[in-house]
N, C-alpha and C positions, 0 to 999 in steps of 0.2 A: 504494500500500500504506500501511497505517496500523498503529498499535501498540495502540490501545484506551486510550491514556493521554490523557484529555481536556485540552485546552489552555485552553478557555474555555467558559462557558455563555452562549450568545447568546439573543436574544429575537426571536420571530417578529414582524415588522412588518406583513407582509401575505402572503396567498396568494390570487392571483387569476389566472384563466385559465392555470393551470399555471406561473406565475412566483412563486417564493418569495423574499421579501425578509427578510433577517435583520440585526438590529443587532448589531454586534460590534466588537472593536478588536484584540485580540491576534492572531487568525488572519489579520488583514488586513495585518500587518507583512510587507512584501516580496511581497505578493500580485500576481498578474498575470492578465489575461484567459486563460481556459483552464486555470487551476490547479484542482487538486482539493481540496475540503474535505469531510470527512465530517460529515454532520448526523445526529445520533442513529444513527450507524453506517452511513449510506447515502452513498456517494461521489457528490458532485454537482460540477458544473463551474461555475466562476465566469464569468458572462456580463456582469456589470456590477458596479462597486464604487466606493465613495468611502472616505474614511478612517474612516467610522463605520458603513457598512452594505455588504452585498453581495447579489447576486441570482443565482439559478440557475433554470433551466427544468426542470420535472418532467415526465417522459414519462407516458403512461397506464400503462405497465408499473410505473413507480415508484410511482404512486398506488395501484395495485392491490396491489403486493407489500409495501408498508410501512404503518406506522402514521401516515403523514403525513395521512391523511384526518381525523384527529382534531386536527390542528394548528389553532390559532386565534390571533388577535392576542394577543400577550402570553405565548404558550407559551414555556417555557424549553427550549432545545435544546442538546445536547452538541456541541461543535465540535472538530475536530482537522484540522490540515493534513496533507497527504501527507508521509510520512517522507522525510527526506533521508538519503543514504548515510552521512553523518557523525554521525547521531543514534544515541543509545543505544536499544536495543530493550527498553523497560521493561515492555511488556505481552506480547502475542503477535502473530502474523501475522494482520492483519485486512485483508480485501480491500475492504470497503465494499460488498459485495454481500449484501443482506439475504436470508436464506433463508426467513424466515416472520415473521409477527406473533405474538407471545405475549401472554398476558393475565396480569397479576399476580393471584395467588390470595391471597397472604399477604405482609405487609410485615415483620413482626417475629416471632421474633428474626432469622430469615434471610429474604431475598427469595425467594419461591417463585413460579415462572412456569409456566403451562400452555402447551404448544406442540403443534403437530401431532405425533402419535405417531411418524411416520416419522423425525422429527429426533432422537429420543432415542438411536437407535443410534449416533449420532456423539458422544454425551456419556458421559463417564466421571468417576467421583469423582476429584477433584484435577486434572481436565483443564480446558481453557480454553473459555470461551464469551463472546460479545459480546452485551451487553444495552444497547440504545440507544447503541451505540458504545463502551461501557465494557468493557475487558478484565477479566473476573472468573474466579475459580476456583470450579469446581463442588463443592458440599458433598455432594450426593447426587442420584440420579435415581430417581424413583418413578413408575411408570406413564407418564403423559404430562406429568409435571411434573419440574422440577429446581429445586434451591435453590442460592443463592450467598450468601455472607456479604458484607454491605456495611459496611465499617468506617466510623467517623464521618468520617474525612478524605474518603473517597470520596463519602459522602452530601453533604458540604459543598461539594465542588468540581465536582459533576456535578448533573444533574437528578434523580438517583435518590432523593435525600433528600426530594423533593416528590411522589414517586409513591405511589399508593394502590391498594388492591384494585380490580380491574376495569379499571385503566388498561392501555392497549395499549403494547407495547414492540417495537422491532425486534430480531430475533434473527439472529445469524450464528454458525453452528457452526464448529468448528475445521476449516479447509480441509485440513489434513494428514490428518484422519480420512477425509474424502471422497476424497482421492487414494489412500489405502491401500485403501479399499473398491473403487475403480475398478480398481486394479492386481490385486487378488487374486480378485475375483469370477469372471473367466473361468477361473481355475485351480481353482475349487472344484468345478466340474462335470466336470472332466477325469478 
């Protein structure tokens, strides 16, 4: 589990044959083989590491479900280690399971993202959403888009400050909304 509070922006060193290599430092403190690190909101498993880089294997499902297909050498990626029980919950519950890929429609004044229409039922004004691993508060939901305010601090310490219209981003909706739907749906037709 993650919080959506980015610890570090890493740099893609390579992506070959399903193996992703990222240059980083902060998220490697205390890391071990098998640990989980979220990359742009997608939970990946550390399979190799040094003090300056780490590697993860990407499944075909991960490549299909995420915006990783647009990663290139030098791409900035948001990184967060799995939360420890002793940590503060600064964002919201983030599983690291990407629901869909969104497309940035507008960058300013708020970041507006187009998503598959079936996801917007899990979004509400002032609710939480994860965009490229960043926990953000929804400003509004209009048709198949939603907007979030990205404050200057967030733009500076994540890759969101470098995003442009038509860029792809990983989206994870609030898992609590999905659980509530699952629990009440059988009772709606009773």
